[in-house]
N, C-alpha and C positions, 0 to 999 in steps of 0.2 A: 499419569492422569489420576486425579482424586476428585471425589464429589464432596462438596462442603454444604452441610446444613439441610434444612427442610424447605418445603415449597413456600413461596412468597404468598402473602394474602391476595386473594382474588377480589374481583369487583371493582377494579380501578378503571378509569377511562382509558381508551385506546392510546391517546396521545400523552398520557402521564409517563414520564421517563421511568423505566425500570431501574436504570442506573444513572446516577448523577454524581459527577466529581466537581467540586468547587474549590478553585484556588489552592490546589494541593502542592506543597513544597516538601522536598526531602533533601537533607544535607548530610554529607559525609566529610568529616575533617574540614568543616567550614565551607565546602563547595556544594552548591545546589545541583544535584544530579537530576532532580525533578523540580522545575521552577515555575510555580504559579499555573499549574495545569488545570483546565476546566473542560468538561465535555459531558454530553448527555447521550444515552442510548435508549431508543424506544422499543416497544415490543416488536419482535420480528425484524429488527434492524441489525445489519452487520456494519459495525464501525471498525476500521483498521487504524491502529496506531502504527504508522509507517516511519521509518527512519534508519539511519546507519547504526551499526553496532556502537554501543556506549552512549546513545543519546537519551536514555532514561525510559525507554518503552517497558522493559521487563520490570524495572523498579516500580513503575506506575501500576502494573498489573499485580505485583506482590502487595502493594499497599491496599488495593481494592480487595484482594483476597484475604487480607488480614495477617499475612505472614511477615509483613514489615509495617512499620508505623510512620506516618507522616509527621513532620515537625509543625506544619501549618495546613489548614484547609479542612474540608469535610468530604465524606463519602456517604451517599444516601442510596438506599434500595427501596424502590416503590414509595419514595417520599419519606421514608423512615431513616433517621440518622443512625448509621452503624459505626461511624468513626469520625471523631473530631478531637479537639484539645482535651475534652473530658471523657467522651464515650469511646470505648474500644470493644466492640462486639467481637467475641472470639470467632475464629475462622469457621468452626463447625456450626455456628448459628447465623451465618450470613446469607444463606439461601443462594449460594453461588456454586456452579459447576466449573471445574478446571480441567484443561487438557493441554498437555505439553508435548514437546518433541519426543521425549521418552514415553513410549506407550504405557510402561509400568504395569503390564498385565501380570497377574499371579501365575507363575509357571505350573503350579500344582492344581490349578482350578481349570475346569472346562470353559468353553466359550460362554455357555449359559450361566455357569457359576460366577465367572468374572463379571458379566453384565448385571447379575442380581446382587452383587456384593454389597452395594449401598442401599439395598431395599429392605423394608420391614414388612411384616405381615405373613400370612400363610405361605408355605413353600410353593404350593401350587400356583398361587397368584404371581409370585416372583418369577417362576419358570415361564408362565404365560407372557409376562411382560418382556422377558428376555427373548422368547420366541418371536413375539411381535416385532421387536426392534431389529433383531438379526435378519428377519425376513425382509424388512424394509431396505436393508443394505445388501440384499441378495447373498446372505450368509447363513441360510437356514441349516446348512450342513455343519456349521461350526458349533452347534448346540453342545455336542458331546465329544468334541475334540479339544486337544490342548494347544496352547499358543505355539509351541515348537512345531506343530503340524500345519501351521498357517504361514502364508507368505507375509512379507512386511506390509503390503497394502491391506491384506485381510486383517492383520493385527491392528492396524490403524483404525479400521472400521469397527472392530470390536471395542477398541478404546473409546471411540466416538459414542457408540450406543450405550456403553457403560456410563459415560458421563451424563447421557440424556435419560437414563432409566428412571431416576427419581423425579423426573419432570422439573428440572430447575428452570427458572424464568430468565436467569442470566448465565451465560457461558463465557469464561475467559480462556482464550486459546493463545499459547505462546509458541510461535514457530512450529505449529503442529505437523506441517508437511515437509519440513526441511530434510528429514531423514529418509524420504522416499525417493525411489528411482524416478528420474525425470519423466519417463514414459507413463508412470502411474499418477503423477501429480494432478493432471487435469481431470482425470476420471474421479479420483478420490475427492478433490476439492468440489467438483460438481455434486457428487453424492452427498457430501457433508453439508453443503449449502442447501440442498433440497430438503434434507431431513430437518435441519435447524429452522428453516422457513416454515415447514409444515407444523413444527412444534410451537411456533410463535416465540421462539427464544430470542432474547436480546443478546447479541454477541459482540464482544470486544476482542478483536484478533490482533496480535502483535506479529509484524513481519518486517523484514528489511528488503523484501522483493516488491518493486513497484508493479510488476505484472500481476502478481498474486493479489495485491490490494485492488488494482483496477478490475480484476476479474470477479472478486468476491464482494467488495464493499458497496454499501449504499452511501457511506460517508467515509472520507479519509481525513485523519488528523495527522499532518506531517510534522514530525518532531525533529528538532536540532538543538543540541547542547541543552537538553532538559526542558525545552519550551516547545509548545505547539506554535509553529510559525505560520501555518495555513490550515484551514479546516473547511471542508465542503464536499459536494458531490464529486466523484472522480472526473467527470467531464469538465467541471468548472476549474478544478485544481490543475488539470492538464493544460487547459486552454487559456487560463488566466493566472499564471504563476505570479507570486508576489515579488520574487527576486530571481536573479540568475541561478542561484543554487537550487531553488525549487524547480526551475525548468530543467536543469541538468540532472536532477534526481530521477526524472521519468524517461529521459532519452538522451542520446547524444545531441550536442548543440554546436552551432557555429556562432562565434562571437566576432562582430565587426565593431571595431573601436573608433571613436571619433571625438572631436572637441566641439562644444556648443558655441555658435556665433549667431547672435540674433535669433535665438530659439530654434536654430536649424543646425543639423549635423551633416557635413558633406561626406559622402562615401562613394565607392566605385559604382554604386547603383543609383546615384543621384542624392538629393537632399532629403533628410528625414526631419519631421517635426519633433522637437524636444521641449514642449511647453513645461514651464515650472522649473527648468534647469538653468542655472545662471551661466552667463557667458564665460568661457574659459573652462567650464566644467567638463570632465571626462565622462563619456557615455559609452555603454555597452549596448549594441543592438544585437539581440539574440534571435536566431532563426534555426529551426530544426532541419536536418539534412533532407527530409522528405518535402520540404517547402522551398528548397533551392532547386529551381527548374533549369534544365538544359534546353536551350532554344534550338531544337533540331532544324526548324524551318529556316533559321538564319544562317546556320553553319558558320562560316568565317566572313560573312558579308558586312559585318559591322553593325552598330546600333540602329535601332528604329526609333526615331524621336516621338512617335505616336504610341509607343508601347504603354499599355494600361498599367503595368506593374512597375513603371519607372524605367530608368535607363538600364539597358543590359550592360554587362561587364564581361571582359574577356579574361579567361583563365587558361592556363596550360596544364594539361593532364600530367600529374606526377605519378599516380598509381591507380589501378582499377582492380577490384576484387569481386568475385561472385560469391555470395554468402547464402545461397539457397533460393529464397523467393525474390531477391533483389540484388542489385549490384551497388557497391560503394565506389564512388569515383572522387579522388582527391585532386584539387586544383590549386596551383600557385597563381594568385591573381596579379595581373599586370599592374593594376592601380597602385598597390602598396607592398606587394610581395607576400601578403598574408596567405594562409592555407585554409581553404574551405572544402567541405565535403558535401556531396550530393548523393542521394539514393535514387536509383532508376529501377523500375519494375523489370523483372526477368533478367536476361543476360545482356549486358552492355559493357564491353571491355575495350575501350579505345586505347591505342598505344600511347605510352608516355611521350610527351612532347606535342601531342595533338592540341591545337588551339580550338576552344569552343566558347560560345557566348552563353552566359548565365543570366537568369532572371530570378527575382525573389517575389514571393507573395507578401506584399506589405502588410496585409491584414493579419498575417501570421507572425509578424515580427513583434518582439517585446523590447521596449526601451527602458533601460535601468541605469541608474547612476553607477559609474565604475567604482569598484573597491580596490582595483589594482594600483 
């Protein structure tokens, strides 16, 4: 963790982006690792750059911080150009706080001295600011102890308040929680989010974990191969993915494949509309396991032609597993031999070979052009 620069100019309107990235591209050996990326982060907003390893998330953060230089595009802070083809404001003058997976606390400094490291002014004021922030994360006892005397979660909180001590308006966070024990993550993330919101800091968080992005973000920018492929509120991205890969990034999915005939696709669950897709085209109908419903009322009695969710389809249980709060049940479908997975709350472990009827929630299905 390092703090870069001084406080940004005050007096701007609430909806003025504190951070704006416009059409930024970065190439290595002729390959665009960041490709035409644009985004805005408002005061008090948490935006997550989400995507798999190697998709360009961290390179984007390095460009914003000033430790790497884009080949094209612009970076603005509070409307002021800090980096483009001509301007290259040095990192220490960009008014940006940084926090990384490596807490980077100074082992020879106490908690208070670590927090006050980036501050100027009288020592008494620096110590007062350190005491204020450490108290806000329930670490008043860390004032006069050294990093090796703190747990990993406590060190992370000291690193957080050290980044916040100079009151930055923008915070860049690169996988800051990935080094923590799973038991601590939720607590530390919630504490971090509360402090950042209280400070009104604009946050750009890099993560490869969808659950973390959904938990923390006001907005998610989903990256793939250097580009932002979808951007919006977590609810919207989860419920209206732009393609099969976006849907699959947030959860397991079932894929029902079919061919378009007269704007319709025939499946085990009846016909699906496929407007805009040409006849003969291959289609993927995507549905998440929690939206594939086992029709317990029907058992093995066969389909009900008045079913609201379309025709039920029979599957034979291949495997059932209890995974804590729910059970996963895998079915081999009679219709075409495909394998589909359903989730059932609590414990449900039918024996392999058991026939059951399945229904799908059509409003929860996504229809995409097949790339296979």
